[in-house]
N, CA, C and O atoms as CSV, one atom per row, in Angstrom:
chain,resi,resn,atom,element,x,y,z
A,1,MET,N,N,57.386,43.926,-0.240
A,1,MET,CA,C,56.063,43.105,-0.030
A,1,MET,C,C,55.233,43.360,-1.351
A,1,MET,O,O,55.095,44.455,-1.896
A,2,LYS,N,N,54.773,42.309,-1.714
A,2,LYS,CA,C,53.540,42.278,-2.849
A,2,LYS,C,C,52.154,42.805,-2.258
A,2,LYS,O,O,51.667,42.390,-1.207
A,3,LYS,N,N,51.618,43.724,-3.036
A,3,LYS,CA,C,50.395,44.288,-2.692
A,3,LYS,C,C,49.235,43.172,-3.146
A,3,LYS,O,O,49.357,42.542,-4.197
A,4,LYS,N,N,48.347,43.032,-2.446
A,4,LYS,CA,C,47.389,41.983,-2.640
A,4,LYS,C,C,46.374,42.758,-3.694
A,4,LYS,O,O,46.005,43.917,-3.499
A,5,ARG,N,N,46.003,42.032,-4.744
A,5,ARG,CA,C,45.021,42.601,-5.575
A,5,ARG,C,C,43.753,42.210,-5.296
A,5,ARG,O,O,43.610,41.140,-4.704
A,6,ALA,N,N,42.759,42.881,-5.611
A,6,ALA,CA,C,41.266,42.672,-5.454
A,6,ALA,C,C,40.952,41.678,-6.460
A,6,ALA,O,O,41.535,41.602,-7.542
A,7,MET,N,N,39.962,40.874,-6.052
A,7,MET,CA,C,39.307,39.822,-6.822
A,7,MET,C,C,38.527,40.367,-7.825
A,7,MET,O,O,37.730,41.200,-7.393
A,8,PRO,N,N,38.477,40.143,-9.242
A,8,PRO,CA,C,37.646,40.663,-10.093
A,8,PRO,C,C,36.238,40.331,-9.799
A,8,PRO,O,O,35.860,39.299,-9.245
A,9,SER,N,N,35.515,41.275,-10.210
A,9,SER,CA,C,33.896,41.215,-9.789
A,9,SER,C,C,33.200,39.990,-10.316
A,9,SER,O,O,32.396,39.339,-9.649
A,10,TYR,N,N,33.574,39.697,-11.617
A,10,TYR,CA,C,33.024,38.534,-12.109
A,10,TYR,C,C,33.245,37.268,-11.334
A,10,TYR,O,O,32.408,36.364,-11.339
A,11,TYR,N,N,34.474,37.198,-10.608
A,11,TYR,CA,C,34.563,35.923,-9.666
A,11,TYR,C,C,33.530,35.723,-8.630
A,11,TYR,O,O,32.966,34.657,-8.384
A,12,GLY,N,N,33.345,36.828,-8.066
A,12,GLY,CA,C,32.439,36.910,-7.023
A,12,GLY,C,C,30.859,36.572,-7.566
A,12,GLY,O,O,30.023,35.948,-6.913
A,13,LYS,N,N,30.687,37.078,-8.771
A,13,LYS,CA,C,29.337,36.564,-9.363
A,13,LYS,C,C,29.094,35.362,-9.819
A,13,LYS,O,O,27.956,34.916,-9.961
A,14,ASN,N,N,30.350,34.625,-10.132
A,14,ASN,CA,C,30.240,33.299,-10.399
A,14,ASN,C,C,29.975,32.475,-9.077
A,14,ASN,O,O,29.146,31.569,-8.994
A,15,ILE,N,N,30.712,32.870,-8.157
A,15,ILE,CA,C,30.580,32.093,-6.784
A,15,ILE,C,C,29.276,32.166,-6.384
A,15,ILE,O,O,28.739,31.145,-5.953
A,16,LEU,N,N,28.517,33.456,-6.470
A,16,LEU,CA,C,27.336,33.655,-5.881
A,16,LEU,C,C,26.296,32.889,-6.816
A,16,LEU,O,O,25.392,32.273,-6.250
A,17,GLN,N,N,26.351,32.885,-7.999
A,17,GLN,CA,C,25.463,32.101,-8.938
A,17,GLN,C,C,25.489,30.569,-8.611
A,17,GLN,O,O,24.479,29.869,-8.541
A,18,HIS,N,N,26.687,30.171,-8.433
A,18,HIS,CA,C,26.983,28.649,-8.046
A,18,HIS,C,C,26.427,28.338,-6.666
A,18,HIS,O,O,25.756,27.317,-6.518
A,19,ALA,N,N,26.628,29.028,-5.806
A,19,ALA,CA,C,25.942,28.903,-4.541
A,19,ALA,C,C,24.314,28.923,-4.400
A,19,ALA,O,O,23.659,28.160,-3.689
A,20,GLN,N,N,23.823,29.935,-5.211
A,20,GLN,CA,C,22.447,29.998,-5.448
A,20,GLN,C,C,21.885,28.715,-6.078
A,20,GLN,O,O,20.900,28.164,-5.586
A,21,ARG,N,N,22.514,28.237,-7.172
A,21,ARG,CA,C,22.156,27.056,-7.857
A,21,ARG,C,C,22.141,26.021,-6.887
A,21,ARG,O,O,21.037,25.530,-6.650
A,22,LYS,N,N,23.093,25.596,-6.294
A,22,LYS,CA,C,23.204,24.577,-5.120
A,22,LYS,C,C,22.045,24.599,-4.278
A,22,LYS,O,O,21.284,23.646,-4.107
A,23,PHE,N,N,21.937,25.897,-3.690
A,23,PHE,CA,C,20.729,26.174,-2.737
A,23,PHE,C,C,19.395,25.683,-3.151
A,23,PHE,O,O,18.697,24.882,-2.530
A,24,PHE,N,N,19.093,26.339,-4.425
A,24,PHE,CA,C,17.851,25.947,-4.775
A,24,PHE,C,C,17.516,24.523,-5.272
A,24,PHE,O,O,16.379,24.051,-5.249
A,25,LYS,N,N,18.722,23.827,-5.767
A,25,LYS,CA,C,18.618,22.518,-6.105
A,25,LYS,C,C,18.396,21.766,-4.981
A,25,LYS,O,O,17.739,20.734,-5.113
A,26,ARG,N,N,18.844,22.099,-3.818
A,26,ARG,CA,C,18.955,21.284,-2.486
A,26,ARG,C,C,17.419,21.525,-1.876
A,26,ARG,O,O,16.858,20.610,-1.274
A,27,LYS,N,N,16.841,22.697,-2.055
A,27,LYS,CA,C,15.547,23.032,-1.801
A,27,LYS,C,C,14.463,22.266,-2.385
A,27,LYS,O,O,13.465,21.881,-1.776
A,28,ALA,N,N,14.756,22.052,-3.735
A,28,ALA,CA,C,13.719,21.434,-4.546
A,28,ALA,C,C,13.777,19.826,-4.269
A,28,ALA,O,O,12.785,19.097,-4.273
A,29,LEU,N,N,15.000,19.443,-4.050
A,29,LEU,CA,C,15.110,18.001,-3.579
A,29,LEU,C,C,14.325,17.593,-2.387
A,29,LEU,O,O,13.648,16.576,-2.240
A,30,GLU,N,N,14.538,18.570,-1.564
A,30,GLU,CA,C,13.877,18.512,0.012
A,30,GLU,C,C,12.473,18.644,-0.235
A,30,GLU,O,O,11.750,17.884,0.409
A,31,ALA,N,N,11.893,19.505,-1.086
A,31,ALA,CA,C,10.393,19.390,-1.236
A,31,ALA,C,C,10.068,18.261,-2.026
A,31,ALA,O,O,8.924,17.843,-1.847
A,32,ASN,N,N,10.814,17.606,-2.914
A,32,ASN,CA,C,10.370,16.530,-3.443
A,32,ASN,C,C,10.366,15.228,-2.596
A,32,ASN,O,O,9.554,14.317,-2.762
A,33,GLN,N,N,11.352,15.237,-1.675
A,33,GLN,CA,C,11.367,14.121,-0.779
A,33,GLN,C,C,10.119,14.206,0.186
A,33,GLN,O,O,9.559,13.185,0.583
A,34,GLU,N,N,9.713,15.468,0.540
A,34,GLU,CA,C,8.711,15.605,1.256
A,34,GLU,C,C,7.370,15.208,0.912
A,34,GLU,O,O,6.563,14.649,1.656
A,35,LYS,N,N,7.181,15.619,-0.520
A,35,LYS,CA,C,6.029,15.030,-1.285
A,35,LYS,C,C,5.913,13.551,-1.173
A,35,LYS,O,O,4.915,12.952,-0.771
A,36,LEU,N,N,7.027,13.027,-1.565
A,36,LEU,CA,C,7.110,11.365,-1.436
A,36,LEU,C,C,6.799,10.856,-0.145
A,36,LEU,O,O,6.101,9.844,-0.077
A,37,ARG,N,N,7.228,11.426,0.923
A,37,ARG,CA,C,6.791,11.025,2.364
A,37,ARG,C,C,5.526,11.134,2.525
A,37,ARG,O,O,5.003,10.239,3.189
A,38,GLU,N,N,4.679,12.181,2.013
A,38,GLU,CA,C,3.246,12.295,2.257
A,38,GLU,C,C,2.531,11.391,1.503
A,38,GLU,O,O,1.533,10.897,2.028
A,39,ARG,N,N,2.860,11.040,0.276
A,39,ARG,CA,C,2.092,10.260,-0.472
A,39,ARG,C,C,2.907,9.460,-1.449
A,39,ARG,O,O,3.169,9.849,-2.587
A,40,PRO,N,N,3.329,8.204,-0.880
A,40,PRO,CA,C,4.214,7.426,-1.752
A,40,PRO,C,C,3.703,7.095,-3.139
A,40,PRO,O,O,2.495,6.908,-3.286
A,41,VAL,N,N,4.580,7.005,-4.226
A,41,VAL,CA,C,3.919,6.721,-5.597
A,41,VAL,C,C,3.976,4.960,-5.730
A,41,VAL,O,O,4.990,4.324,-5.442
A,42,THR,N,N,2.903,4.430,-6.140
A,42,THR,CA,C,2.907,2.972,-6.341
A,42,THR,C,C,3.670,2.642,-7.650
A,42,THR,O,O,4.050,3.524,-8.420
A,43,ALA,N,N,3.857,1.405,-7.842
A,43,ALA,CA,C,4.608,0.738,-9.049
A,43,ALA,C,C,3.841,1.126,-10.263
A,43,ALA,O,O,4.371,1.541,-11.294
A,44,ALA,N,N,2.274,0.934,-10.043
A,44,ALA,CA,C,1.429,1.152,-11.092
A,44,ALA,C,C,1.438,2.695,-11.655
A,44,ALA,O,O,1.277,2.940,-12.851
A,45,GLU,N,N,1.621,3.588,-10.778
A,45,GLU,CA,C,1.490,4.899,-11.137
A,45,GLU,C,C,2.678,5.316,-11.758
A,45,GLU,O,O,2.627,6.242,-12.567
A,46,GLN,N,N,3.894,4.683,-11.455
A,46,GLN,CA,C,5.081,4.904,-12.091
A,46,GLN,C,C,5.096,4.444,-13.610
A,46,GLN,O,O,5.645,5.101,-14.495
A,47,ALA,N,N,4.460,3.293,-13.805
A,47,ALA,CA,C,4.455,2.632,-15.060
A,47,ALA,C,C,3.462,3.473,-16.003
A,47,ALA,O,O,3.690,3.516,-17.212
A,48,GLU,N,N,2.262,4.199,-15.400
A,48,GLU,CA,C,1.594,5.048,-16.158
A,48,GLU,C,C,2.231,6.260,-16.613
A,48,GLU,O,O,1.893,6.682,-17.719
A,49,LYS,N,N,3.154,6.934,-15.902
A,49,LYS,CA,C,3.957,7.994,-16.274
A,49,LYS,C,C,4.913,7.877,-17.324
A,49,LYS,O,O,5.277,8.881,-17.935
A,50,LYS,N,N,5.418,6.570,-17.630
A,50,LYS,CA,C,6.258,6.243,-18.716
A,50,LYS,C,C,5.517,6.043,-20.000
A,50,LYS,O,O,6.130,5.752,-21.028
């Protein structure tokens, strides 16, 4: 019977970093949507930004 080998530590690090990136991206998106709900941006304000 083959012995299971341990997963290299850098695999776990990459998995963790990817999960953190997804988490923070989702949190930022939720915060941005919350801001838009509180105060919708008008078309004139969007034109000024550009």
